[in-house]
C-alpha positions in Angstrom: 14.0 -31.6 -0.9 11.1 -29.6 0.4 8.3 -28.3 -1.8 6.1 -25.3 -1.4 2.8 -24.6 -3.1 1.5 -21.1 -4.0 -2.2 -20.7 -4.7 -3.5 -17.6 -6.3 -7.2 -16.9 -6.8 -7.4 -14.1 -9.3 -10.4 -12.3 -10.9 -11.0 -15.0 -13.5 -9.2 -18.2 -12.4 -7.6 -20.1 -9.6 -3.9 -21.0 -10.2 -1.5 -23.2 -8.3 2.3 -23.4 -8.6 4.7 -25.9 -7.0 8.2 -24.7 -6.2 11.2 -26.5 -4.8 13.2 -25.2 -1.9 15.4 -23.2 -4.3 12.5 -21.3 -5.8 12.4 -23.3 -9.1 8.9 -23.7 -10.5 8.1 -27.4 -11.1 4.6 -27.2 -12.4 1.6 -24.9 -12.6 -2.1 -25.2 -13.5 -5.2 -23.1 -13.5 -9.0 -23.5 -13.5 -11.4 -20.8 -14.5 -13.9 -19.1 -12.1 -17.3 -17.9 -13.2 -18.2 -14.2 -12.9 -21.7 -12.8 -12.6 -22.8 -9.2 -13.2 -26.4 -8.8 -12.0 -26.3 -5.0 -12.5 -24.0 -2.5 -14.2 -21.0 -2.0 -11.9 -21.7 -5.1 -9.8 -19.6 -8.2 -9.8 -20.2 -11.4 -7.9 -18.7 -14.9 -7.6 -19.3 -18.1 -5.6 -17.0 -19.6 -2.9 -18.3 -23.1 -4.0 -17.1 -22.5 -7.5 -13.8 -20.9 -6.2 -13.0 -23.8 -3.9 -13.6 -26.3 -6.7 -11.4 -24.4 -9.0 -8.6 -24.3 -6.3 -8.9 -28.0 -5.8 -8.7 -28.7 -9.6 -5.7 -26.5 -10.0 -3.8 -28.0 -7.1 -4.5 -31.6 -8.2 -3.5 -30.8 -11.8 -0.3 -29.2 -10.6 0.7 -32.2 -8.5 0.0 -34.5 -11.5 2.1 -32.3 -13.8 4.9 -32.3 -11.3 4.6 -36.1 -10.8 4.8 -35.6 -7.1 2.5 -37.0 -4.4 0.6 -34.7 -2.2 2.5 -35.7 1.0 5.7 -34.2 -0.6 4.3 -30.6 -0.1 5.6 -29.1 3.1 3.4 -25.9 3.2 1.0 -23.9 1.1 0.2 -20.2 0.9 -3.0 -18.6 -0.4 -3.4 -15.3 -2.0 -6.6 -13.9 -3.6 -8.3 -10.7 -4.8 -9.6 -8.5 -2.1 -13.1 -9.7 -2.6 -15.6 -10.1 0.2 -16.9 -13.6 1.1 -20.1 -13.9 3.1 -21.3 -16.9 5.2 -23.8 -17.7 7.9 -23.0 -18.7 11.4 -22.3 -22.3 10.3 -19.8 -21.0 7.7 -22.2 -21.9 4.9 -22.5 -19.6 1.8 -24.7 -16.7 2.3 -26.1 -16.2 -1.2 -26.8 -12.7 -2.5 -29.3 -13.9 -5.0 -30.6 -17.0 -6.9 -27.3 -17.4 -8.7 -25.8 -18.7 -5.4 -23.1 -16.1 -5.4 -21.8 -15.2 -1.9 -18.8 -13.1 -2.9 -18.8 -9.4 -3.8 -15.8 -9.1 -6.1 -13.1 -6.5 -5.4 -14.0 -4.4 -8.5 -17.7 -4.1 -7.5 -18.8 -0.5 -7.3 -22.2 -0.8 -5.5 -20.9 0.8 -2.3 -20.0 4.2 -3.7 -22.4 6.0 -1.4 -21.4 4.0 1.6 -17.7 4.7 0.9 -18.5 8.4 0.9 -20.3 8.0 4.2 -17.2 6.3 5.7 -14.9 9.0 4.3 -17.1 11.8 5.7 -16.5 10.7 9.3 -12.8 11.8 9.2 -12.1 9.1 11.7 -8.7 7.7 12.5 -8.8 4.8 10.0 -9.1 7.4 7.2 -5.5 8.5 8.0 -4.3 5.1 6.7 -6.2 5.1 3.4 -5.0 8.4 1.9 -8.0 10.2 3.5 -10.7 8.6 1.3 -12.2 5.1 1.7 -12.8 3.3 -1.6 -15.9 1.3 -2.5 -13.5 -1.6 -3.2 -12.9 -1.8 0.6 -14.8 -4.1 2.9 -16.5 -1.8 5.4 -18.3 0.1 2.6 -19.5 -3.2 1.1 -20.7 -4.5 4.4 -22.4 -1.2 5.1 -24.2 -1.5 1.8 -25.3 -5.0 2.8 -26.7 -3.8 6.1 -28.5 -0.8 4.5 -29.9 -2.6 1.4 -30.2 -6.3 2.4 -31.2 -6.4 6.1 -32.5 -9.9 5.4 -29.0 -11.1 4.7 -27.4 -8.9 7.5 -29.7 -10.7 10.0 -28.3 -14.1 8.8 -24.6 -13.0 8.5 -22.3 -15.1 10.7 -19.0 -14.5 8.8 -17.5 -12.0 6.5 -13.9 -12.2 5.3 -11.4 -11.3 2.6 -11.3 -14.1 0.1 -7.8 -15.2 1.1 -8.9 -15.4 4.8 -12.0 -17.4 3.7 -9.6 -19.8 1.9 -7.4 -20.3 4.9 -10.5 -20.9 7.1 -11.8 -23.4 4.5 -8.4 -25.1 4.5 -7.7 -25.2 8.3 -11.0 -24.6 10.1 -9.3 -21.7 11.9 -10.9 -18.2 11.9 -7.5 -16.5 11.7 -7.3 -13.3 9.7 -4.2 -11.9 8.1 -2.6 -8.6 9.0 -2.3 -8.0 5.2 -6.1 -8.2 4.6 -7.5 -6.7 7.7 -5.1 -3.7 7.6 -5.4 -2.9 3.9 -9.1 -3.5 3.3 -11.0 -3.3 6.7 -9.7 -0.3 8.6 -7.8 -2.4 11.1 -4.7 -0.7 12.6 -2.1 -3.2 13.8 0.2 -0.6 15.1 -2.2 0.3 17.9 -4.2 -1.4 20.6 -7.0 -2.1 20.1 -6.7 -2.4 16.4 -10.3 -1.6 15.7 -11.7 2.0 16.0 -15.1 1.3 17.6 -15.9 5.0 17.5 -15.6 4.9 13.7 -17.8 1.8 13.4 -20.4 3.5 15.6 -20.3 6.6 13.4 -21.2 4.6 10.3 -23.8 2.5 12.1 -21.7 -0.7 12.2 -21.4 -1.3 15.9 -22.3 -4.9 15.5 -19.9 -5.7 12.6 -17.1 -7.2 14.6 -19.4 -9.8 16.2 -21.5 -10.5 13.1 -18.5 -10.9 10.8 -16.5 -12.8 13.4 -13.6 -10.3 13.2 -10.9 -11.0 15.7 -9.0 -8.5 17.8 -5.6 -9.7 16.5 -4.3 -10.7 13.1 -1.6 -13.1 11.8 1.6 -11.6 10.4 2.7 -12.2 6.8 4.6 -15.5 6.7 3.2 -16.9 9.9 1.6 -20.4 10.2 -2.1 -20.4 11.1 -2.5 -24.2 11.2 -2.5 -27.3 9.1 -5.0 -28.7 6.6 -8.1 -30.4 7.9 -8.6 -34.0 6.9 -11.4 -33.0 4.5 -9.5 -30.1 2.9 -6.4 -32.3 2.5 -8.5 -34.9 0.7 -10.2 -32.4 -1.6 -6.9 -30.7 -2.5 -4.9 -34.0 -2.9 -2.5 -33.0 -0.1 -1.9 -34.3 3.4 -3.4 -33.2 6.8 0.0 -32.2 8.2 0.6 -29.6 5.4 1.2 -26.2 6.9 -0.9 -23.2 5.8 0.5 -19.7 6.0 -1.6 -16.6 6.7 -3.4 -15.4 3.5 -2.5 -12.4 1.4 -4.0 -10.1 -1.1 -2.8 -11.1 -4.6 -1.0 -7.9 -5.4 0.8 -8.0 -2.0 2.0 -11.5 -2.7 3.5 -10.1 -5.9 5.1 -7.3 -3.8 6.7 -9.9 -1.5 8.5 -11.3 -4.6 9.3 -7.8 -5.9 11.1 -6.6 -2.8 13.0 -9.8 -2.5 14.9 -8.7 -5.7 16.5 -5.6 -4.2 19.0 -4.9 -1.4 17.5 -3.7 1.9 19.0 -0.2 1.3 17.2 0.1 -2.0 13.7 -0.9 -0.7 12.6 2.7 0.0 13.6 3.8 -3.5 11.9 0.9 -5.3 8.3 0.8 -6.6 6.8 -2.7 -6.8 4.3 -2.5 -9.7 2.0 -5.5 -9.9 0.2 -5.0 -13.3 -2.5 -7.1 -14.8 -6.2 -6.6 -15.0 -5.7 -3.7 -12.6 -2.4 -2.1 -11.3 -1.2 -1.9 -7.8 1.8 0.4 -6.9 3.6 -0.8 -3.8 6.1 1.4 -1.9 7.8 0.5 1.4 9.4 2.8 3.9 10.6 2.3 7.4 8.7 5.6 8.3 5.0 6.0 8.2 4.4 8.4 5.2 0.9 9.8 4.5 0.2 10.3 0.8 -3.2 11.9 -0.1 -5.1 9.8 -2.6 -2.8 6.8 -1.9 -3.8 4.0 0.5 -1.7 3.5 3.6 0.6 3.7 5.4 -0.1 0.1 6.4 2.4 -1.5 8.9 3.8 -5.0 8.3 1.5 -6.0 5.4 4.3 -7.0 3.0 7.6 -7.1 5.0 8.0 -6.8 8.8 8.9 -3.4 10.1 8.0 -1.6 6.9 5.1 0.7 6.2 3.3 0.2 2.8 1.8 3.0 0.7 -0.4 1.5 -2.1 -1.5 3.3 -5.2 -3.7 1.7 -7.8 -5.4 1.8 -11.2 -8.7 0.0 -11.1 -8.7 -0.8 -14.9 -5.4 -1.2 -16.7 -5.2 -4.5 -18.6 -9.0 -4.5 -18.3 -9.1 -1.3 -20.3 -7.0 -2.9 -23.1 -9.3 -5.9 -23.1 -12.3 -3.6 -23.3 -10.9 -1.9 -26.4 -10.3 -5.3 -28.1 -13.9 -6.4 -27.3 -15.5 -3.2 -28.6 -13.4 -2.0 -31.5 -14.0 -3.8 -34.8 -10.4 -2.9 -36.0 -9.0 -5.3 -33.4 -9.8 -8.2 -35.7 -7.0 -7.1 -38.0 -4.5 -8.2 -35.4 -5.8 -11.7 -34.8 -4.9 -14.2 -33.5 -2.6 -12.7 -30.9 -4.1 -9.2 -30.7 -2.0 -7.9 -27.8 1.2 -9.2 -29.3 0.5 -8.1 -32.9 -0.7 -4.6 -32.0 2.4 -4.2 -29.7 4.7 -5.1 -32.6 3.0 -2.7 -35.0 3.2 0.2 -32.5 6.8 -0.6 -31.5 7.8 -0.3 -35.1 6.9 3.4 -35.0 8.0 3.9 -31.4 11.4 2.3 -31.8 12.1 4.7 -34.7 11.4 7.7 -32.5 7.9 8.5 -33.8 4.7 8.9 -31.7 2.3 6.4 -33.3 -0.8 8.6 -32.6 0.3 12.1 -31.5 -3.3 13.5 -31.6 -5.0 10.7 -29.7 -5.2 10.8 -25.9 -7.1 8.9 -23.2 -8.0 9.3 -19.5 -8.1 5.6 -18.5 -10.5 5.9 -15.5 -13.5 4.1 -17.2 -14.7 2.8 -13.8 -13.3 5.5 -11.5 -9.9 6.6 -10.2 -8.3 4.8 -7.3 -5.1 6.9 -7.2 -4.0 9.7 -7.0 -7.4 11.4 -7.1 -9.4 8.8 -5.2 -12.5 9.7 -7.1 -14.8 6.8 -8.1 -17.0 9.2 -10.1 -14.3 9.9 -12.7 -14.8 8.3 -16.1 -12.8 7.6 -19.2 -12.2 10.2 -21.9 -11.0 9.6 -25.5 -9.7 12.7 -27.3 -8.5 13.2 -30.9 -10.5 10.7 -32.9 -11.2 11.3 -36.6 -12.9 9.6 -39.4 -10.2 7.0 -40.0 -10.8 3.4 -40.9 -11.5 0.8 -38.2 -8.0 -0.6 -38.0 -6.4 2.8 -37.7 -8.9 3.9 -35.1 -8.2 0.8 -33.0 -4.4 1.2 -33.4 -4.4 4.8 -32.3 -6.8 4.2 -29.4 -4.8 1.2 -28.1 -1.6 3.3 -28.2 -3.3 6.1 -26.3 -4.7 3.7 -23.7 -1.3 2.0 -23.2 0.5 5.3 -22.7 -2.3 6.5 -20.4 -1.8 3.4 -18.2 1.9 4.3 -18.0 1.1 8.0 -17.3 -1.3 7.0 -14.5 1.6 5.2 -12.9 3.8 8.2 -13.4 1.1 10.4 -11.7 0.9 8.1 -8.7 4.7 8.1 -8.4 4.7 11.9 -8.6 2.2 12.1 -5.8 4.3 9.7 -3.6 7.4 11.7 -4.4 5.8 14.9 -3.1 5.4 13.2 0.3 8.8 11.6 0.9 9.6 9.0 -1.7 12.5 9.1 -4.2 12.1 6.3 -6.7 15.0 4.9 -8.8 13.7 1.5 -9.8 10.4 -0.3 -10.6 10.1 -4.0 -10.1 7.4 -5.0 -12.6 5.4 -8.2 -12.2 2.2 -9.5 -13.5 0.9 -9.9 -17.1 2.3 -6.6 -18.2 5.8 -7.8 -17.7 5.3 -10.0 -20.7 4.4 -7.2 -23.0 7.4 -5.5 -24.8 5.2 -2.5 -25.4 4.1 -1.9 -21.8 7.5 -2.6 -20.3 9.1 0.0 -22.6 6.3 2.5 -21.8 6.6 2.0 -18.0 10.4 2.6 -18.1 10.4 5.5 -20.6 7.3 7.3 -19.3 8.6 7.3 -15.7 12.3 7.6 -16.3 13.0 4.6 -14.0 14.8 1.5 -14.9 12.6 -1.6 -14.8 13.7 -4.7 -12.8 12.1 -7.8 -14.4 12.2 -11.0 -12.4 13.2 -14.2 -14.2 10.1 -15.9 -13.0 7.0 -16.8 -15.0 4.7 -16.8 -11.9 5.8 -14.1 -9.5 2.5 -13.9 -7.5 2.5 -17.7 -7.0 6.2 -17.5 -5.9 5.3 -14.7 -3.5 2.7 -17.0 -1.9 5.1 -19.9 -1.9 7.6 -17.7 -0.1 5.1 -17.1 2.7 4.5 -20.9 2.8 8.3 -21.4 3.2 8.4 -18.8 6.0 5.5 -20.5 7.8 7.4 -23.8 7.6 10.4 -22.1 9.3 8.9 -20.3 12.2 7.6 -17.3 10.3 11.1 -16.2 9.1 10.1 -14.3 6.0 13.4 -12.6 5.3 15.0 -16.1 5.2 12.4 -17.4 2.8 12.8 -14.4 0.5 16.6 -14.9 0.3 16.2 -18.7 -0.2 13.6 -18.6 -3.0 14.4 -15.3 -4.8 14.9 -15.7 -8.6 17.4 -13.9 -10.7 16.3 -10.7 -12.6 17.2 -8.5 -15.5 17.1 -4.7 -16.0 15.4 -2.8 -18.7 16.8 0.8 -18.7 14.7 3.8 -19.4 15.5 5.4 -22.8 16.3 9.1 -22.4 15.8 9.7 -26.1 12.1 9.2 -25.6 11.8 11.7 -22.8 10.5 14.6 -24.9 7.8 12.5 -26.5 6.5 11.4 -23.1 6.8 14.8 -21.5 4.6 16.3 -24.2 2.0 13.5 -24.0 2.1 13.6 -20.2 1.4 17.3 -20.1 -1.6 16.7 -22.4 -2.7 13.9 -20.2 -2.5 16.1 -17.1 -4.4 18.9 -18.8 -7.2 16.5 -19.8 -7.5 15.6 -16.1 -7.7 19.3 -15.1 -10.3 20.0 -17.7 -12.4 17.0 -16.9 -12.3 17.6 -13.1 -13.4 21.2 -13.6 -16.5 20.2 -15.7 -19.9 21.1 -14.3 -20.9 18.3 -12.0 -24.3 18.1 -13.6 -22.5 16.7 -16.7 -21.8 13.0 -16.3 
């Protein structure tokens, strides 16, 4: 029996999951990661803290599975698309006295730099929906060069967090096609992959050398090396353990998502990875350009497919924000999400709108898709002088529906440019919510496919590990490890309710976008 380990470094924790060669999950563990917010809109972490969390999670997983480290054939890393910084000796390049050397994916400090990148109109903009996001790495590095020349002078490495992890594990400075293509402006379908003219336009002529960015990238599911002796000892594994090319966390979830459908259904399926934020993954054998939606990116999830990627920066994070800031949430302790979902479903299942007058625009920290406008902010409409519990219940419902309508709006934009969706494969934390699963299906009119897997992102990374152990054969690994799934059909009886709310949602967007720009 062969065993594969998936390692997922999320926003708040590092998790590990051990799978056998049939895709069965044997054990999992997690260890929290600290987050620092030195300024509003900024978010930072430490690679030292992250690596320690990874090692703890892996060791705890092996203990729980009662397996020795030398039983693991291969491992796969995925992580948030955060930016890790190091000096020329690959030592942490701290941004401040906290020791943080990671600019987290959600950090918004590079808004002006993203606008400068977008203003060039250069070729890489064709593959990010026409607008570069402050969540991407070139704007973040441009911010560093403009605002911290002291650190720029010391910079000897910059990488997506999953690439930092594979470097830490193997000692090899191999970058993944997934990370470089989706977050750096790299174009794997052309030679050379870097547009040096674009880099010169934004004043980043020296970034390839300073960040140690290679000219080529490793395909998804390829092996980039084996563990160093030191990394193996720290992880509790063995030096011969194979390490696959790293992935962005949502894209690892997408690997699992598209393993659940027949090849003919792939272009008609949306892979929705929904948790703290939402990522909307669509694959097509043709390169489709969708304004306001990232991509098309070639070969970043499955070989020979182009990815279009929409997103909502705050989805689960919005619901958590409401719980943290609304006193009425205390009425639903101890399981606030579960209890409020049951209360709302009691109305919803009987055909009633639980809060017909309350509506939300969910872009509390900007809109990633389909408007690609980081300046957009949240709107709450329809509140009255109700008690705290009722106010929270109505607002939570409005936020949950708004998250589903944001997904519907992204799908509509994709459909205008060549996609025809029939199914949504839902993975991530939202797949465990009976309220959110019902809303995604009913608001979009698409049947949901729900994998029978508690850890789909970890399994996606384990699939890449399995592929790396078999010569990079990703389709074989997907077929071998794919779990079973179930279907949650959309309820046509709720179409009128959602059509009315979606029209109000769309009208709110139009009104807010037409506001005088002097009004924040």
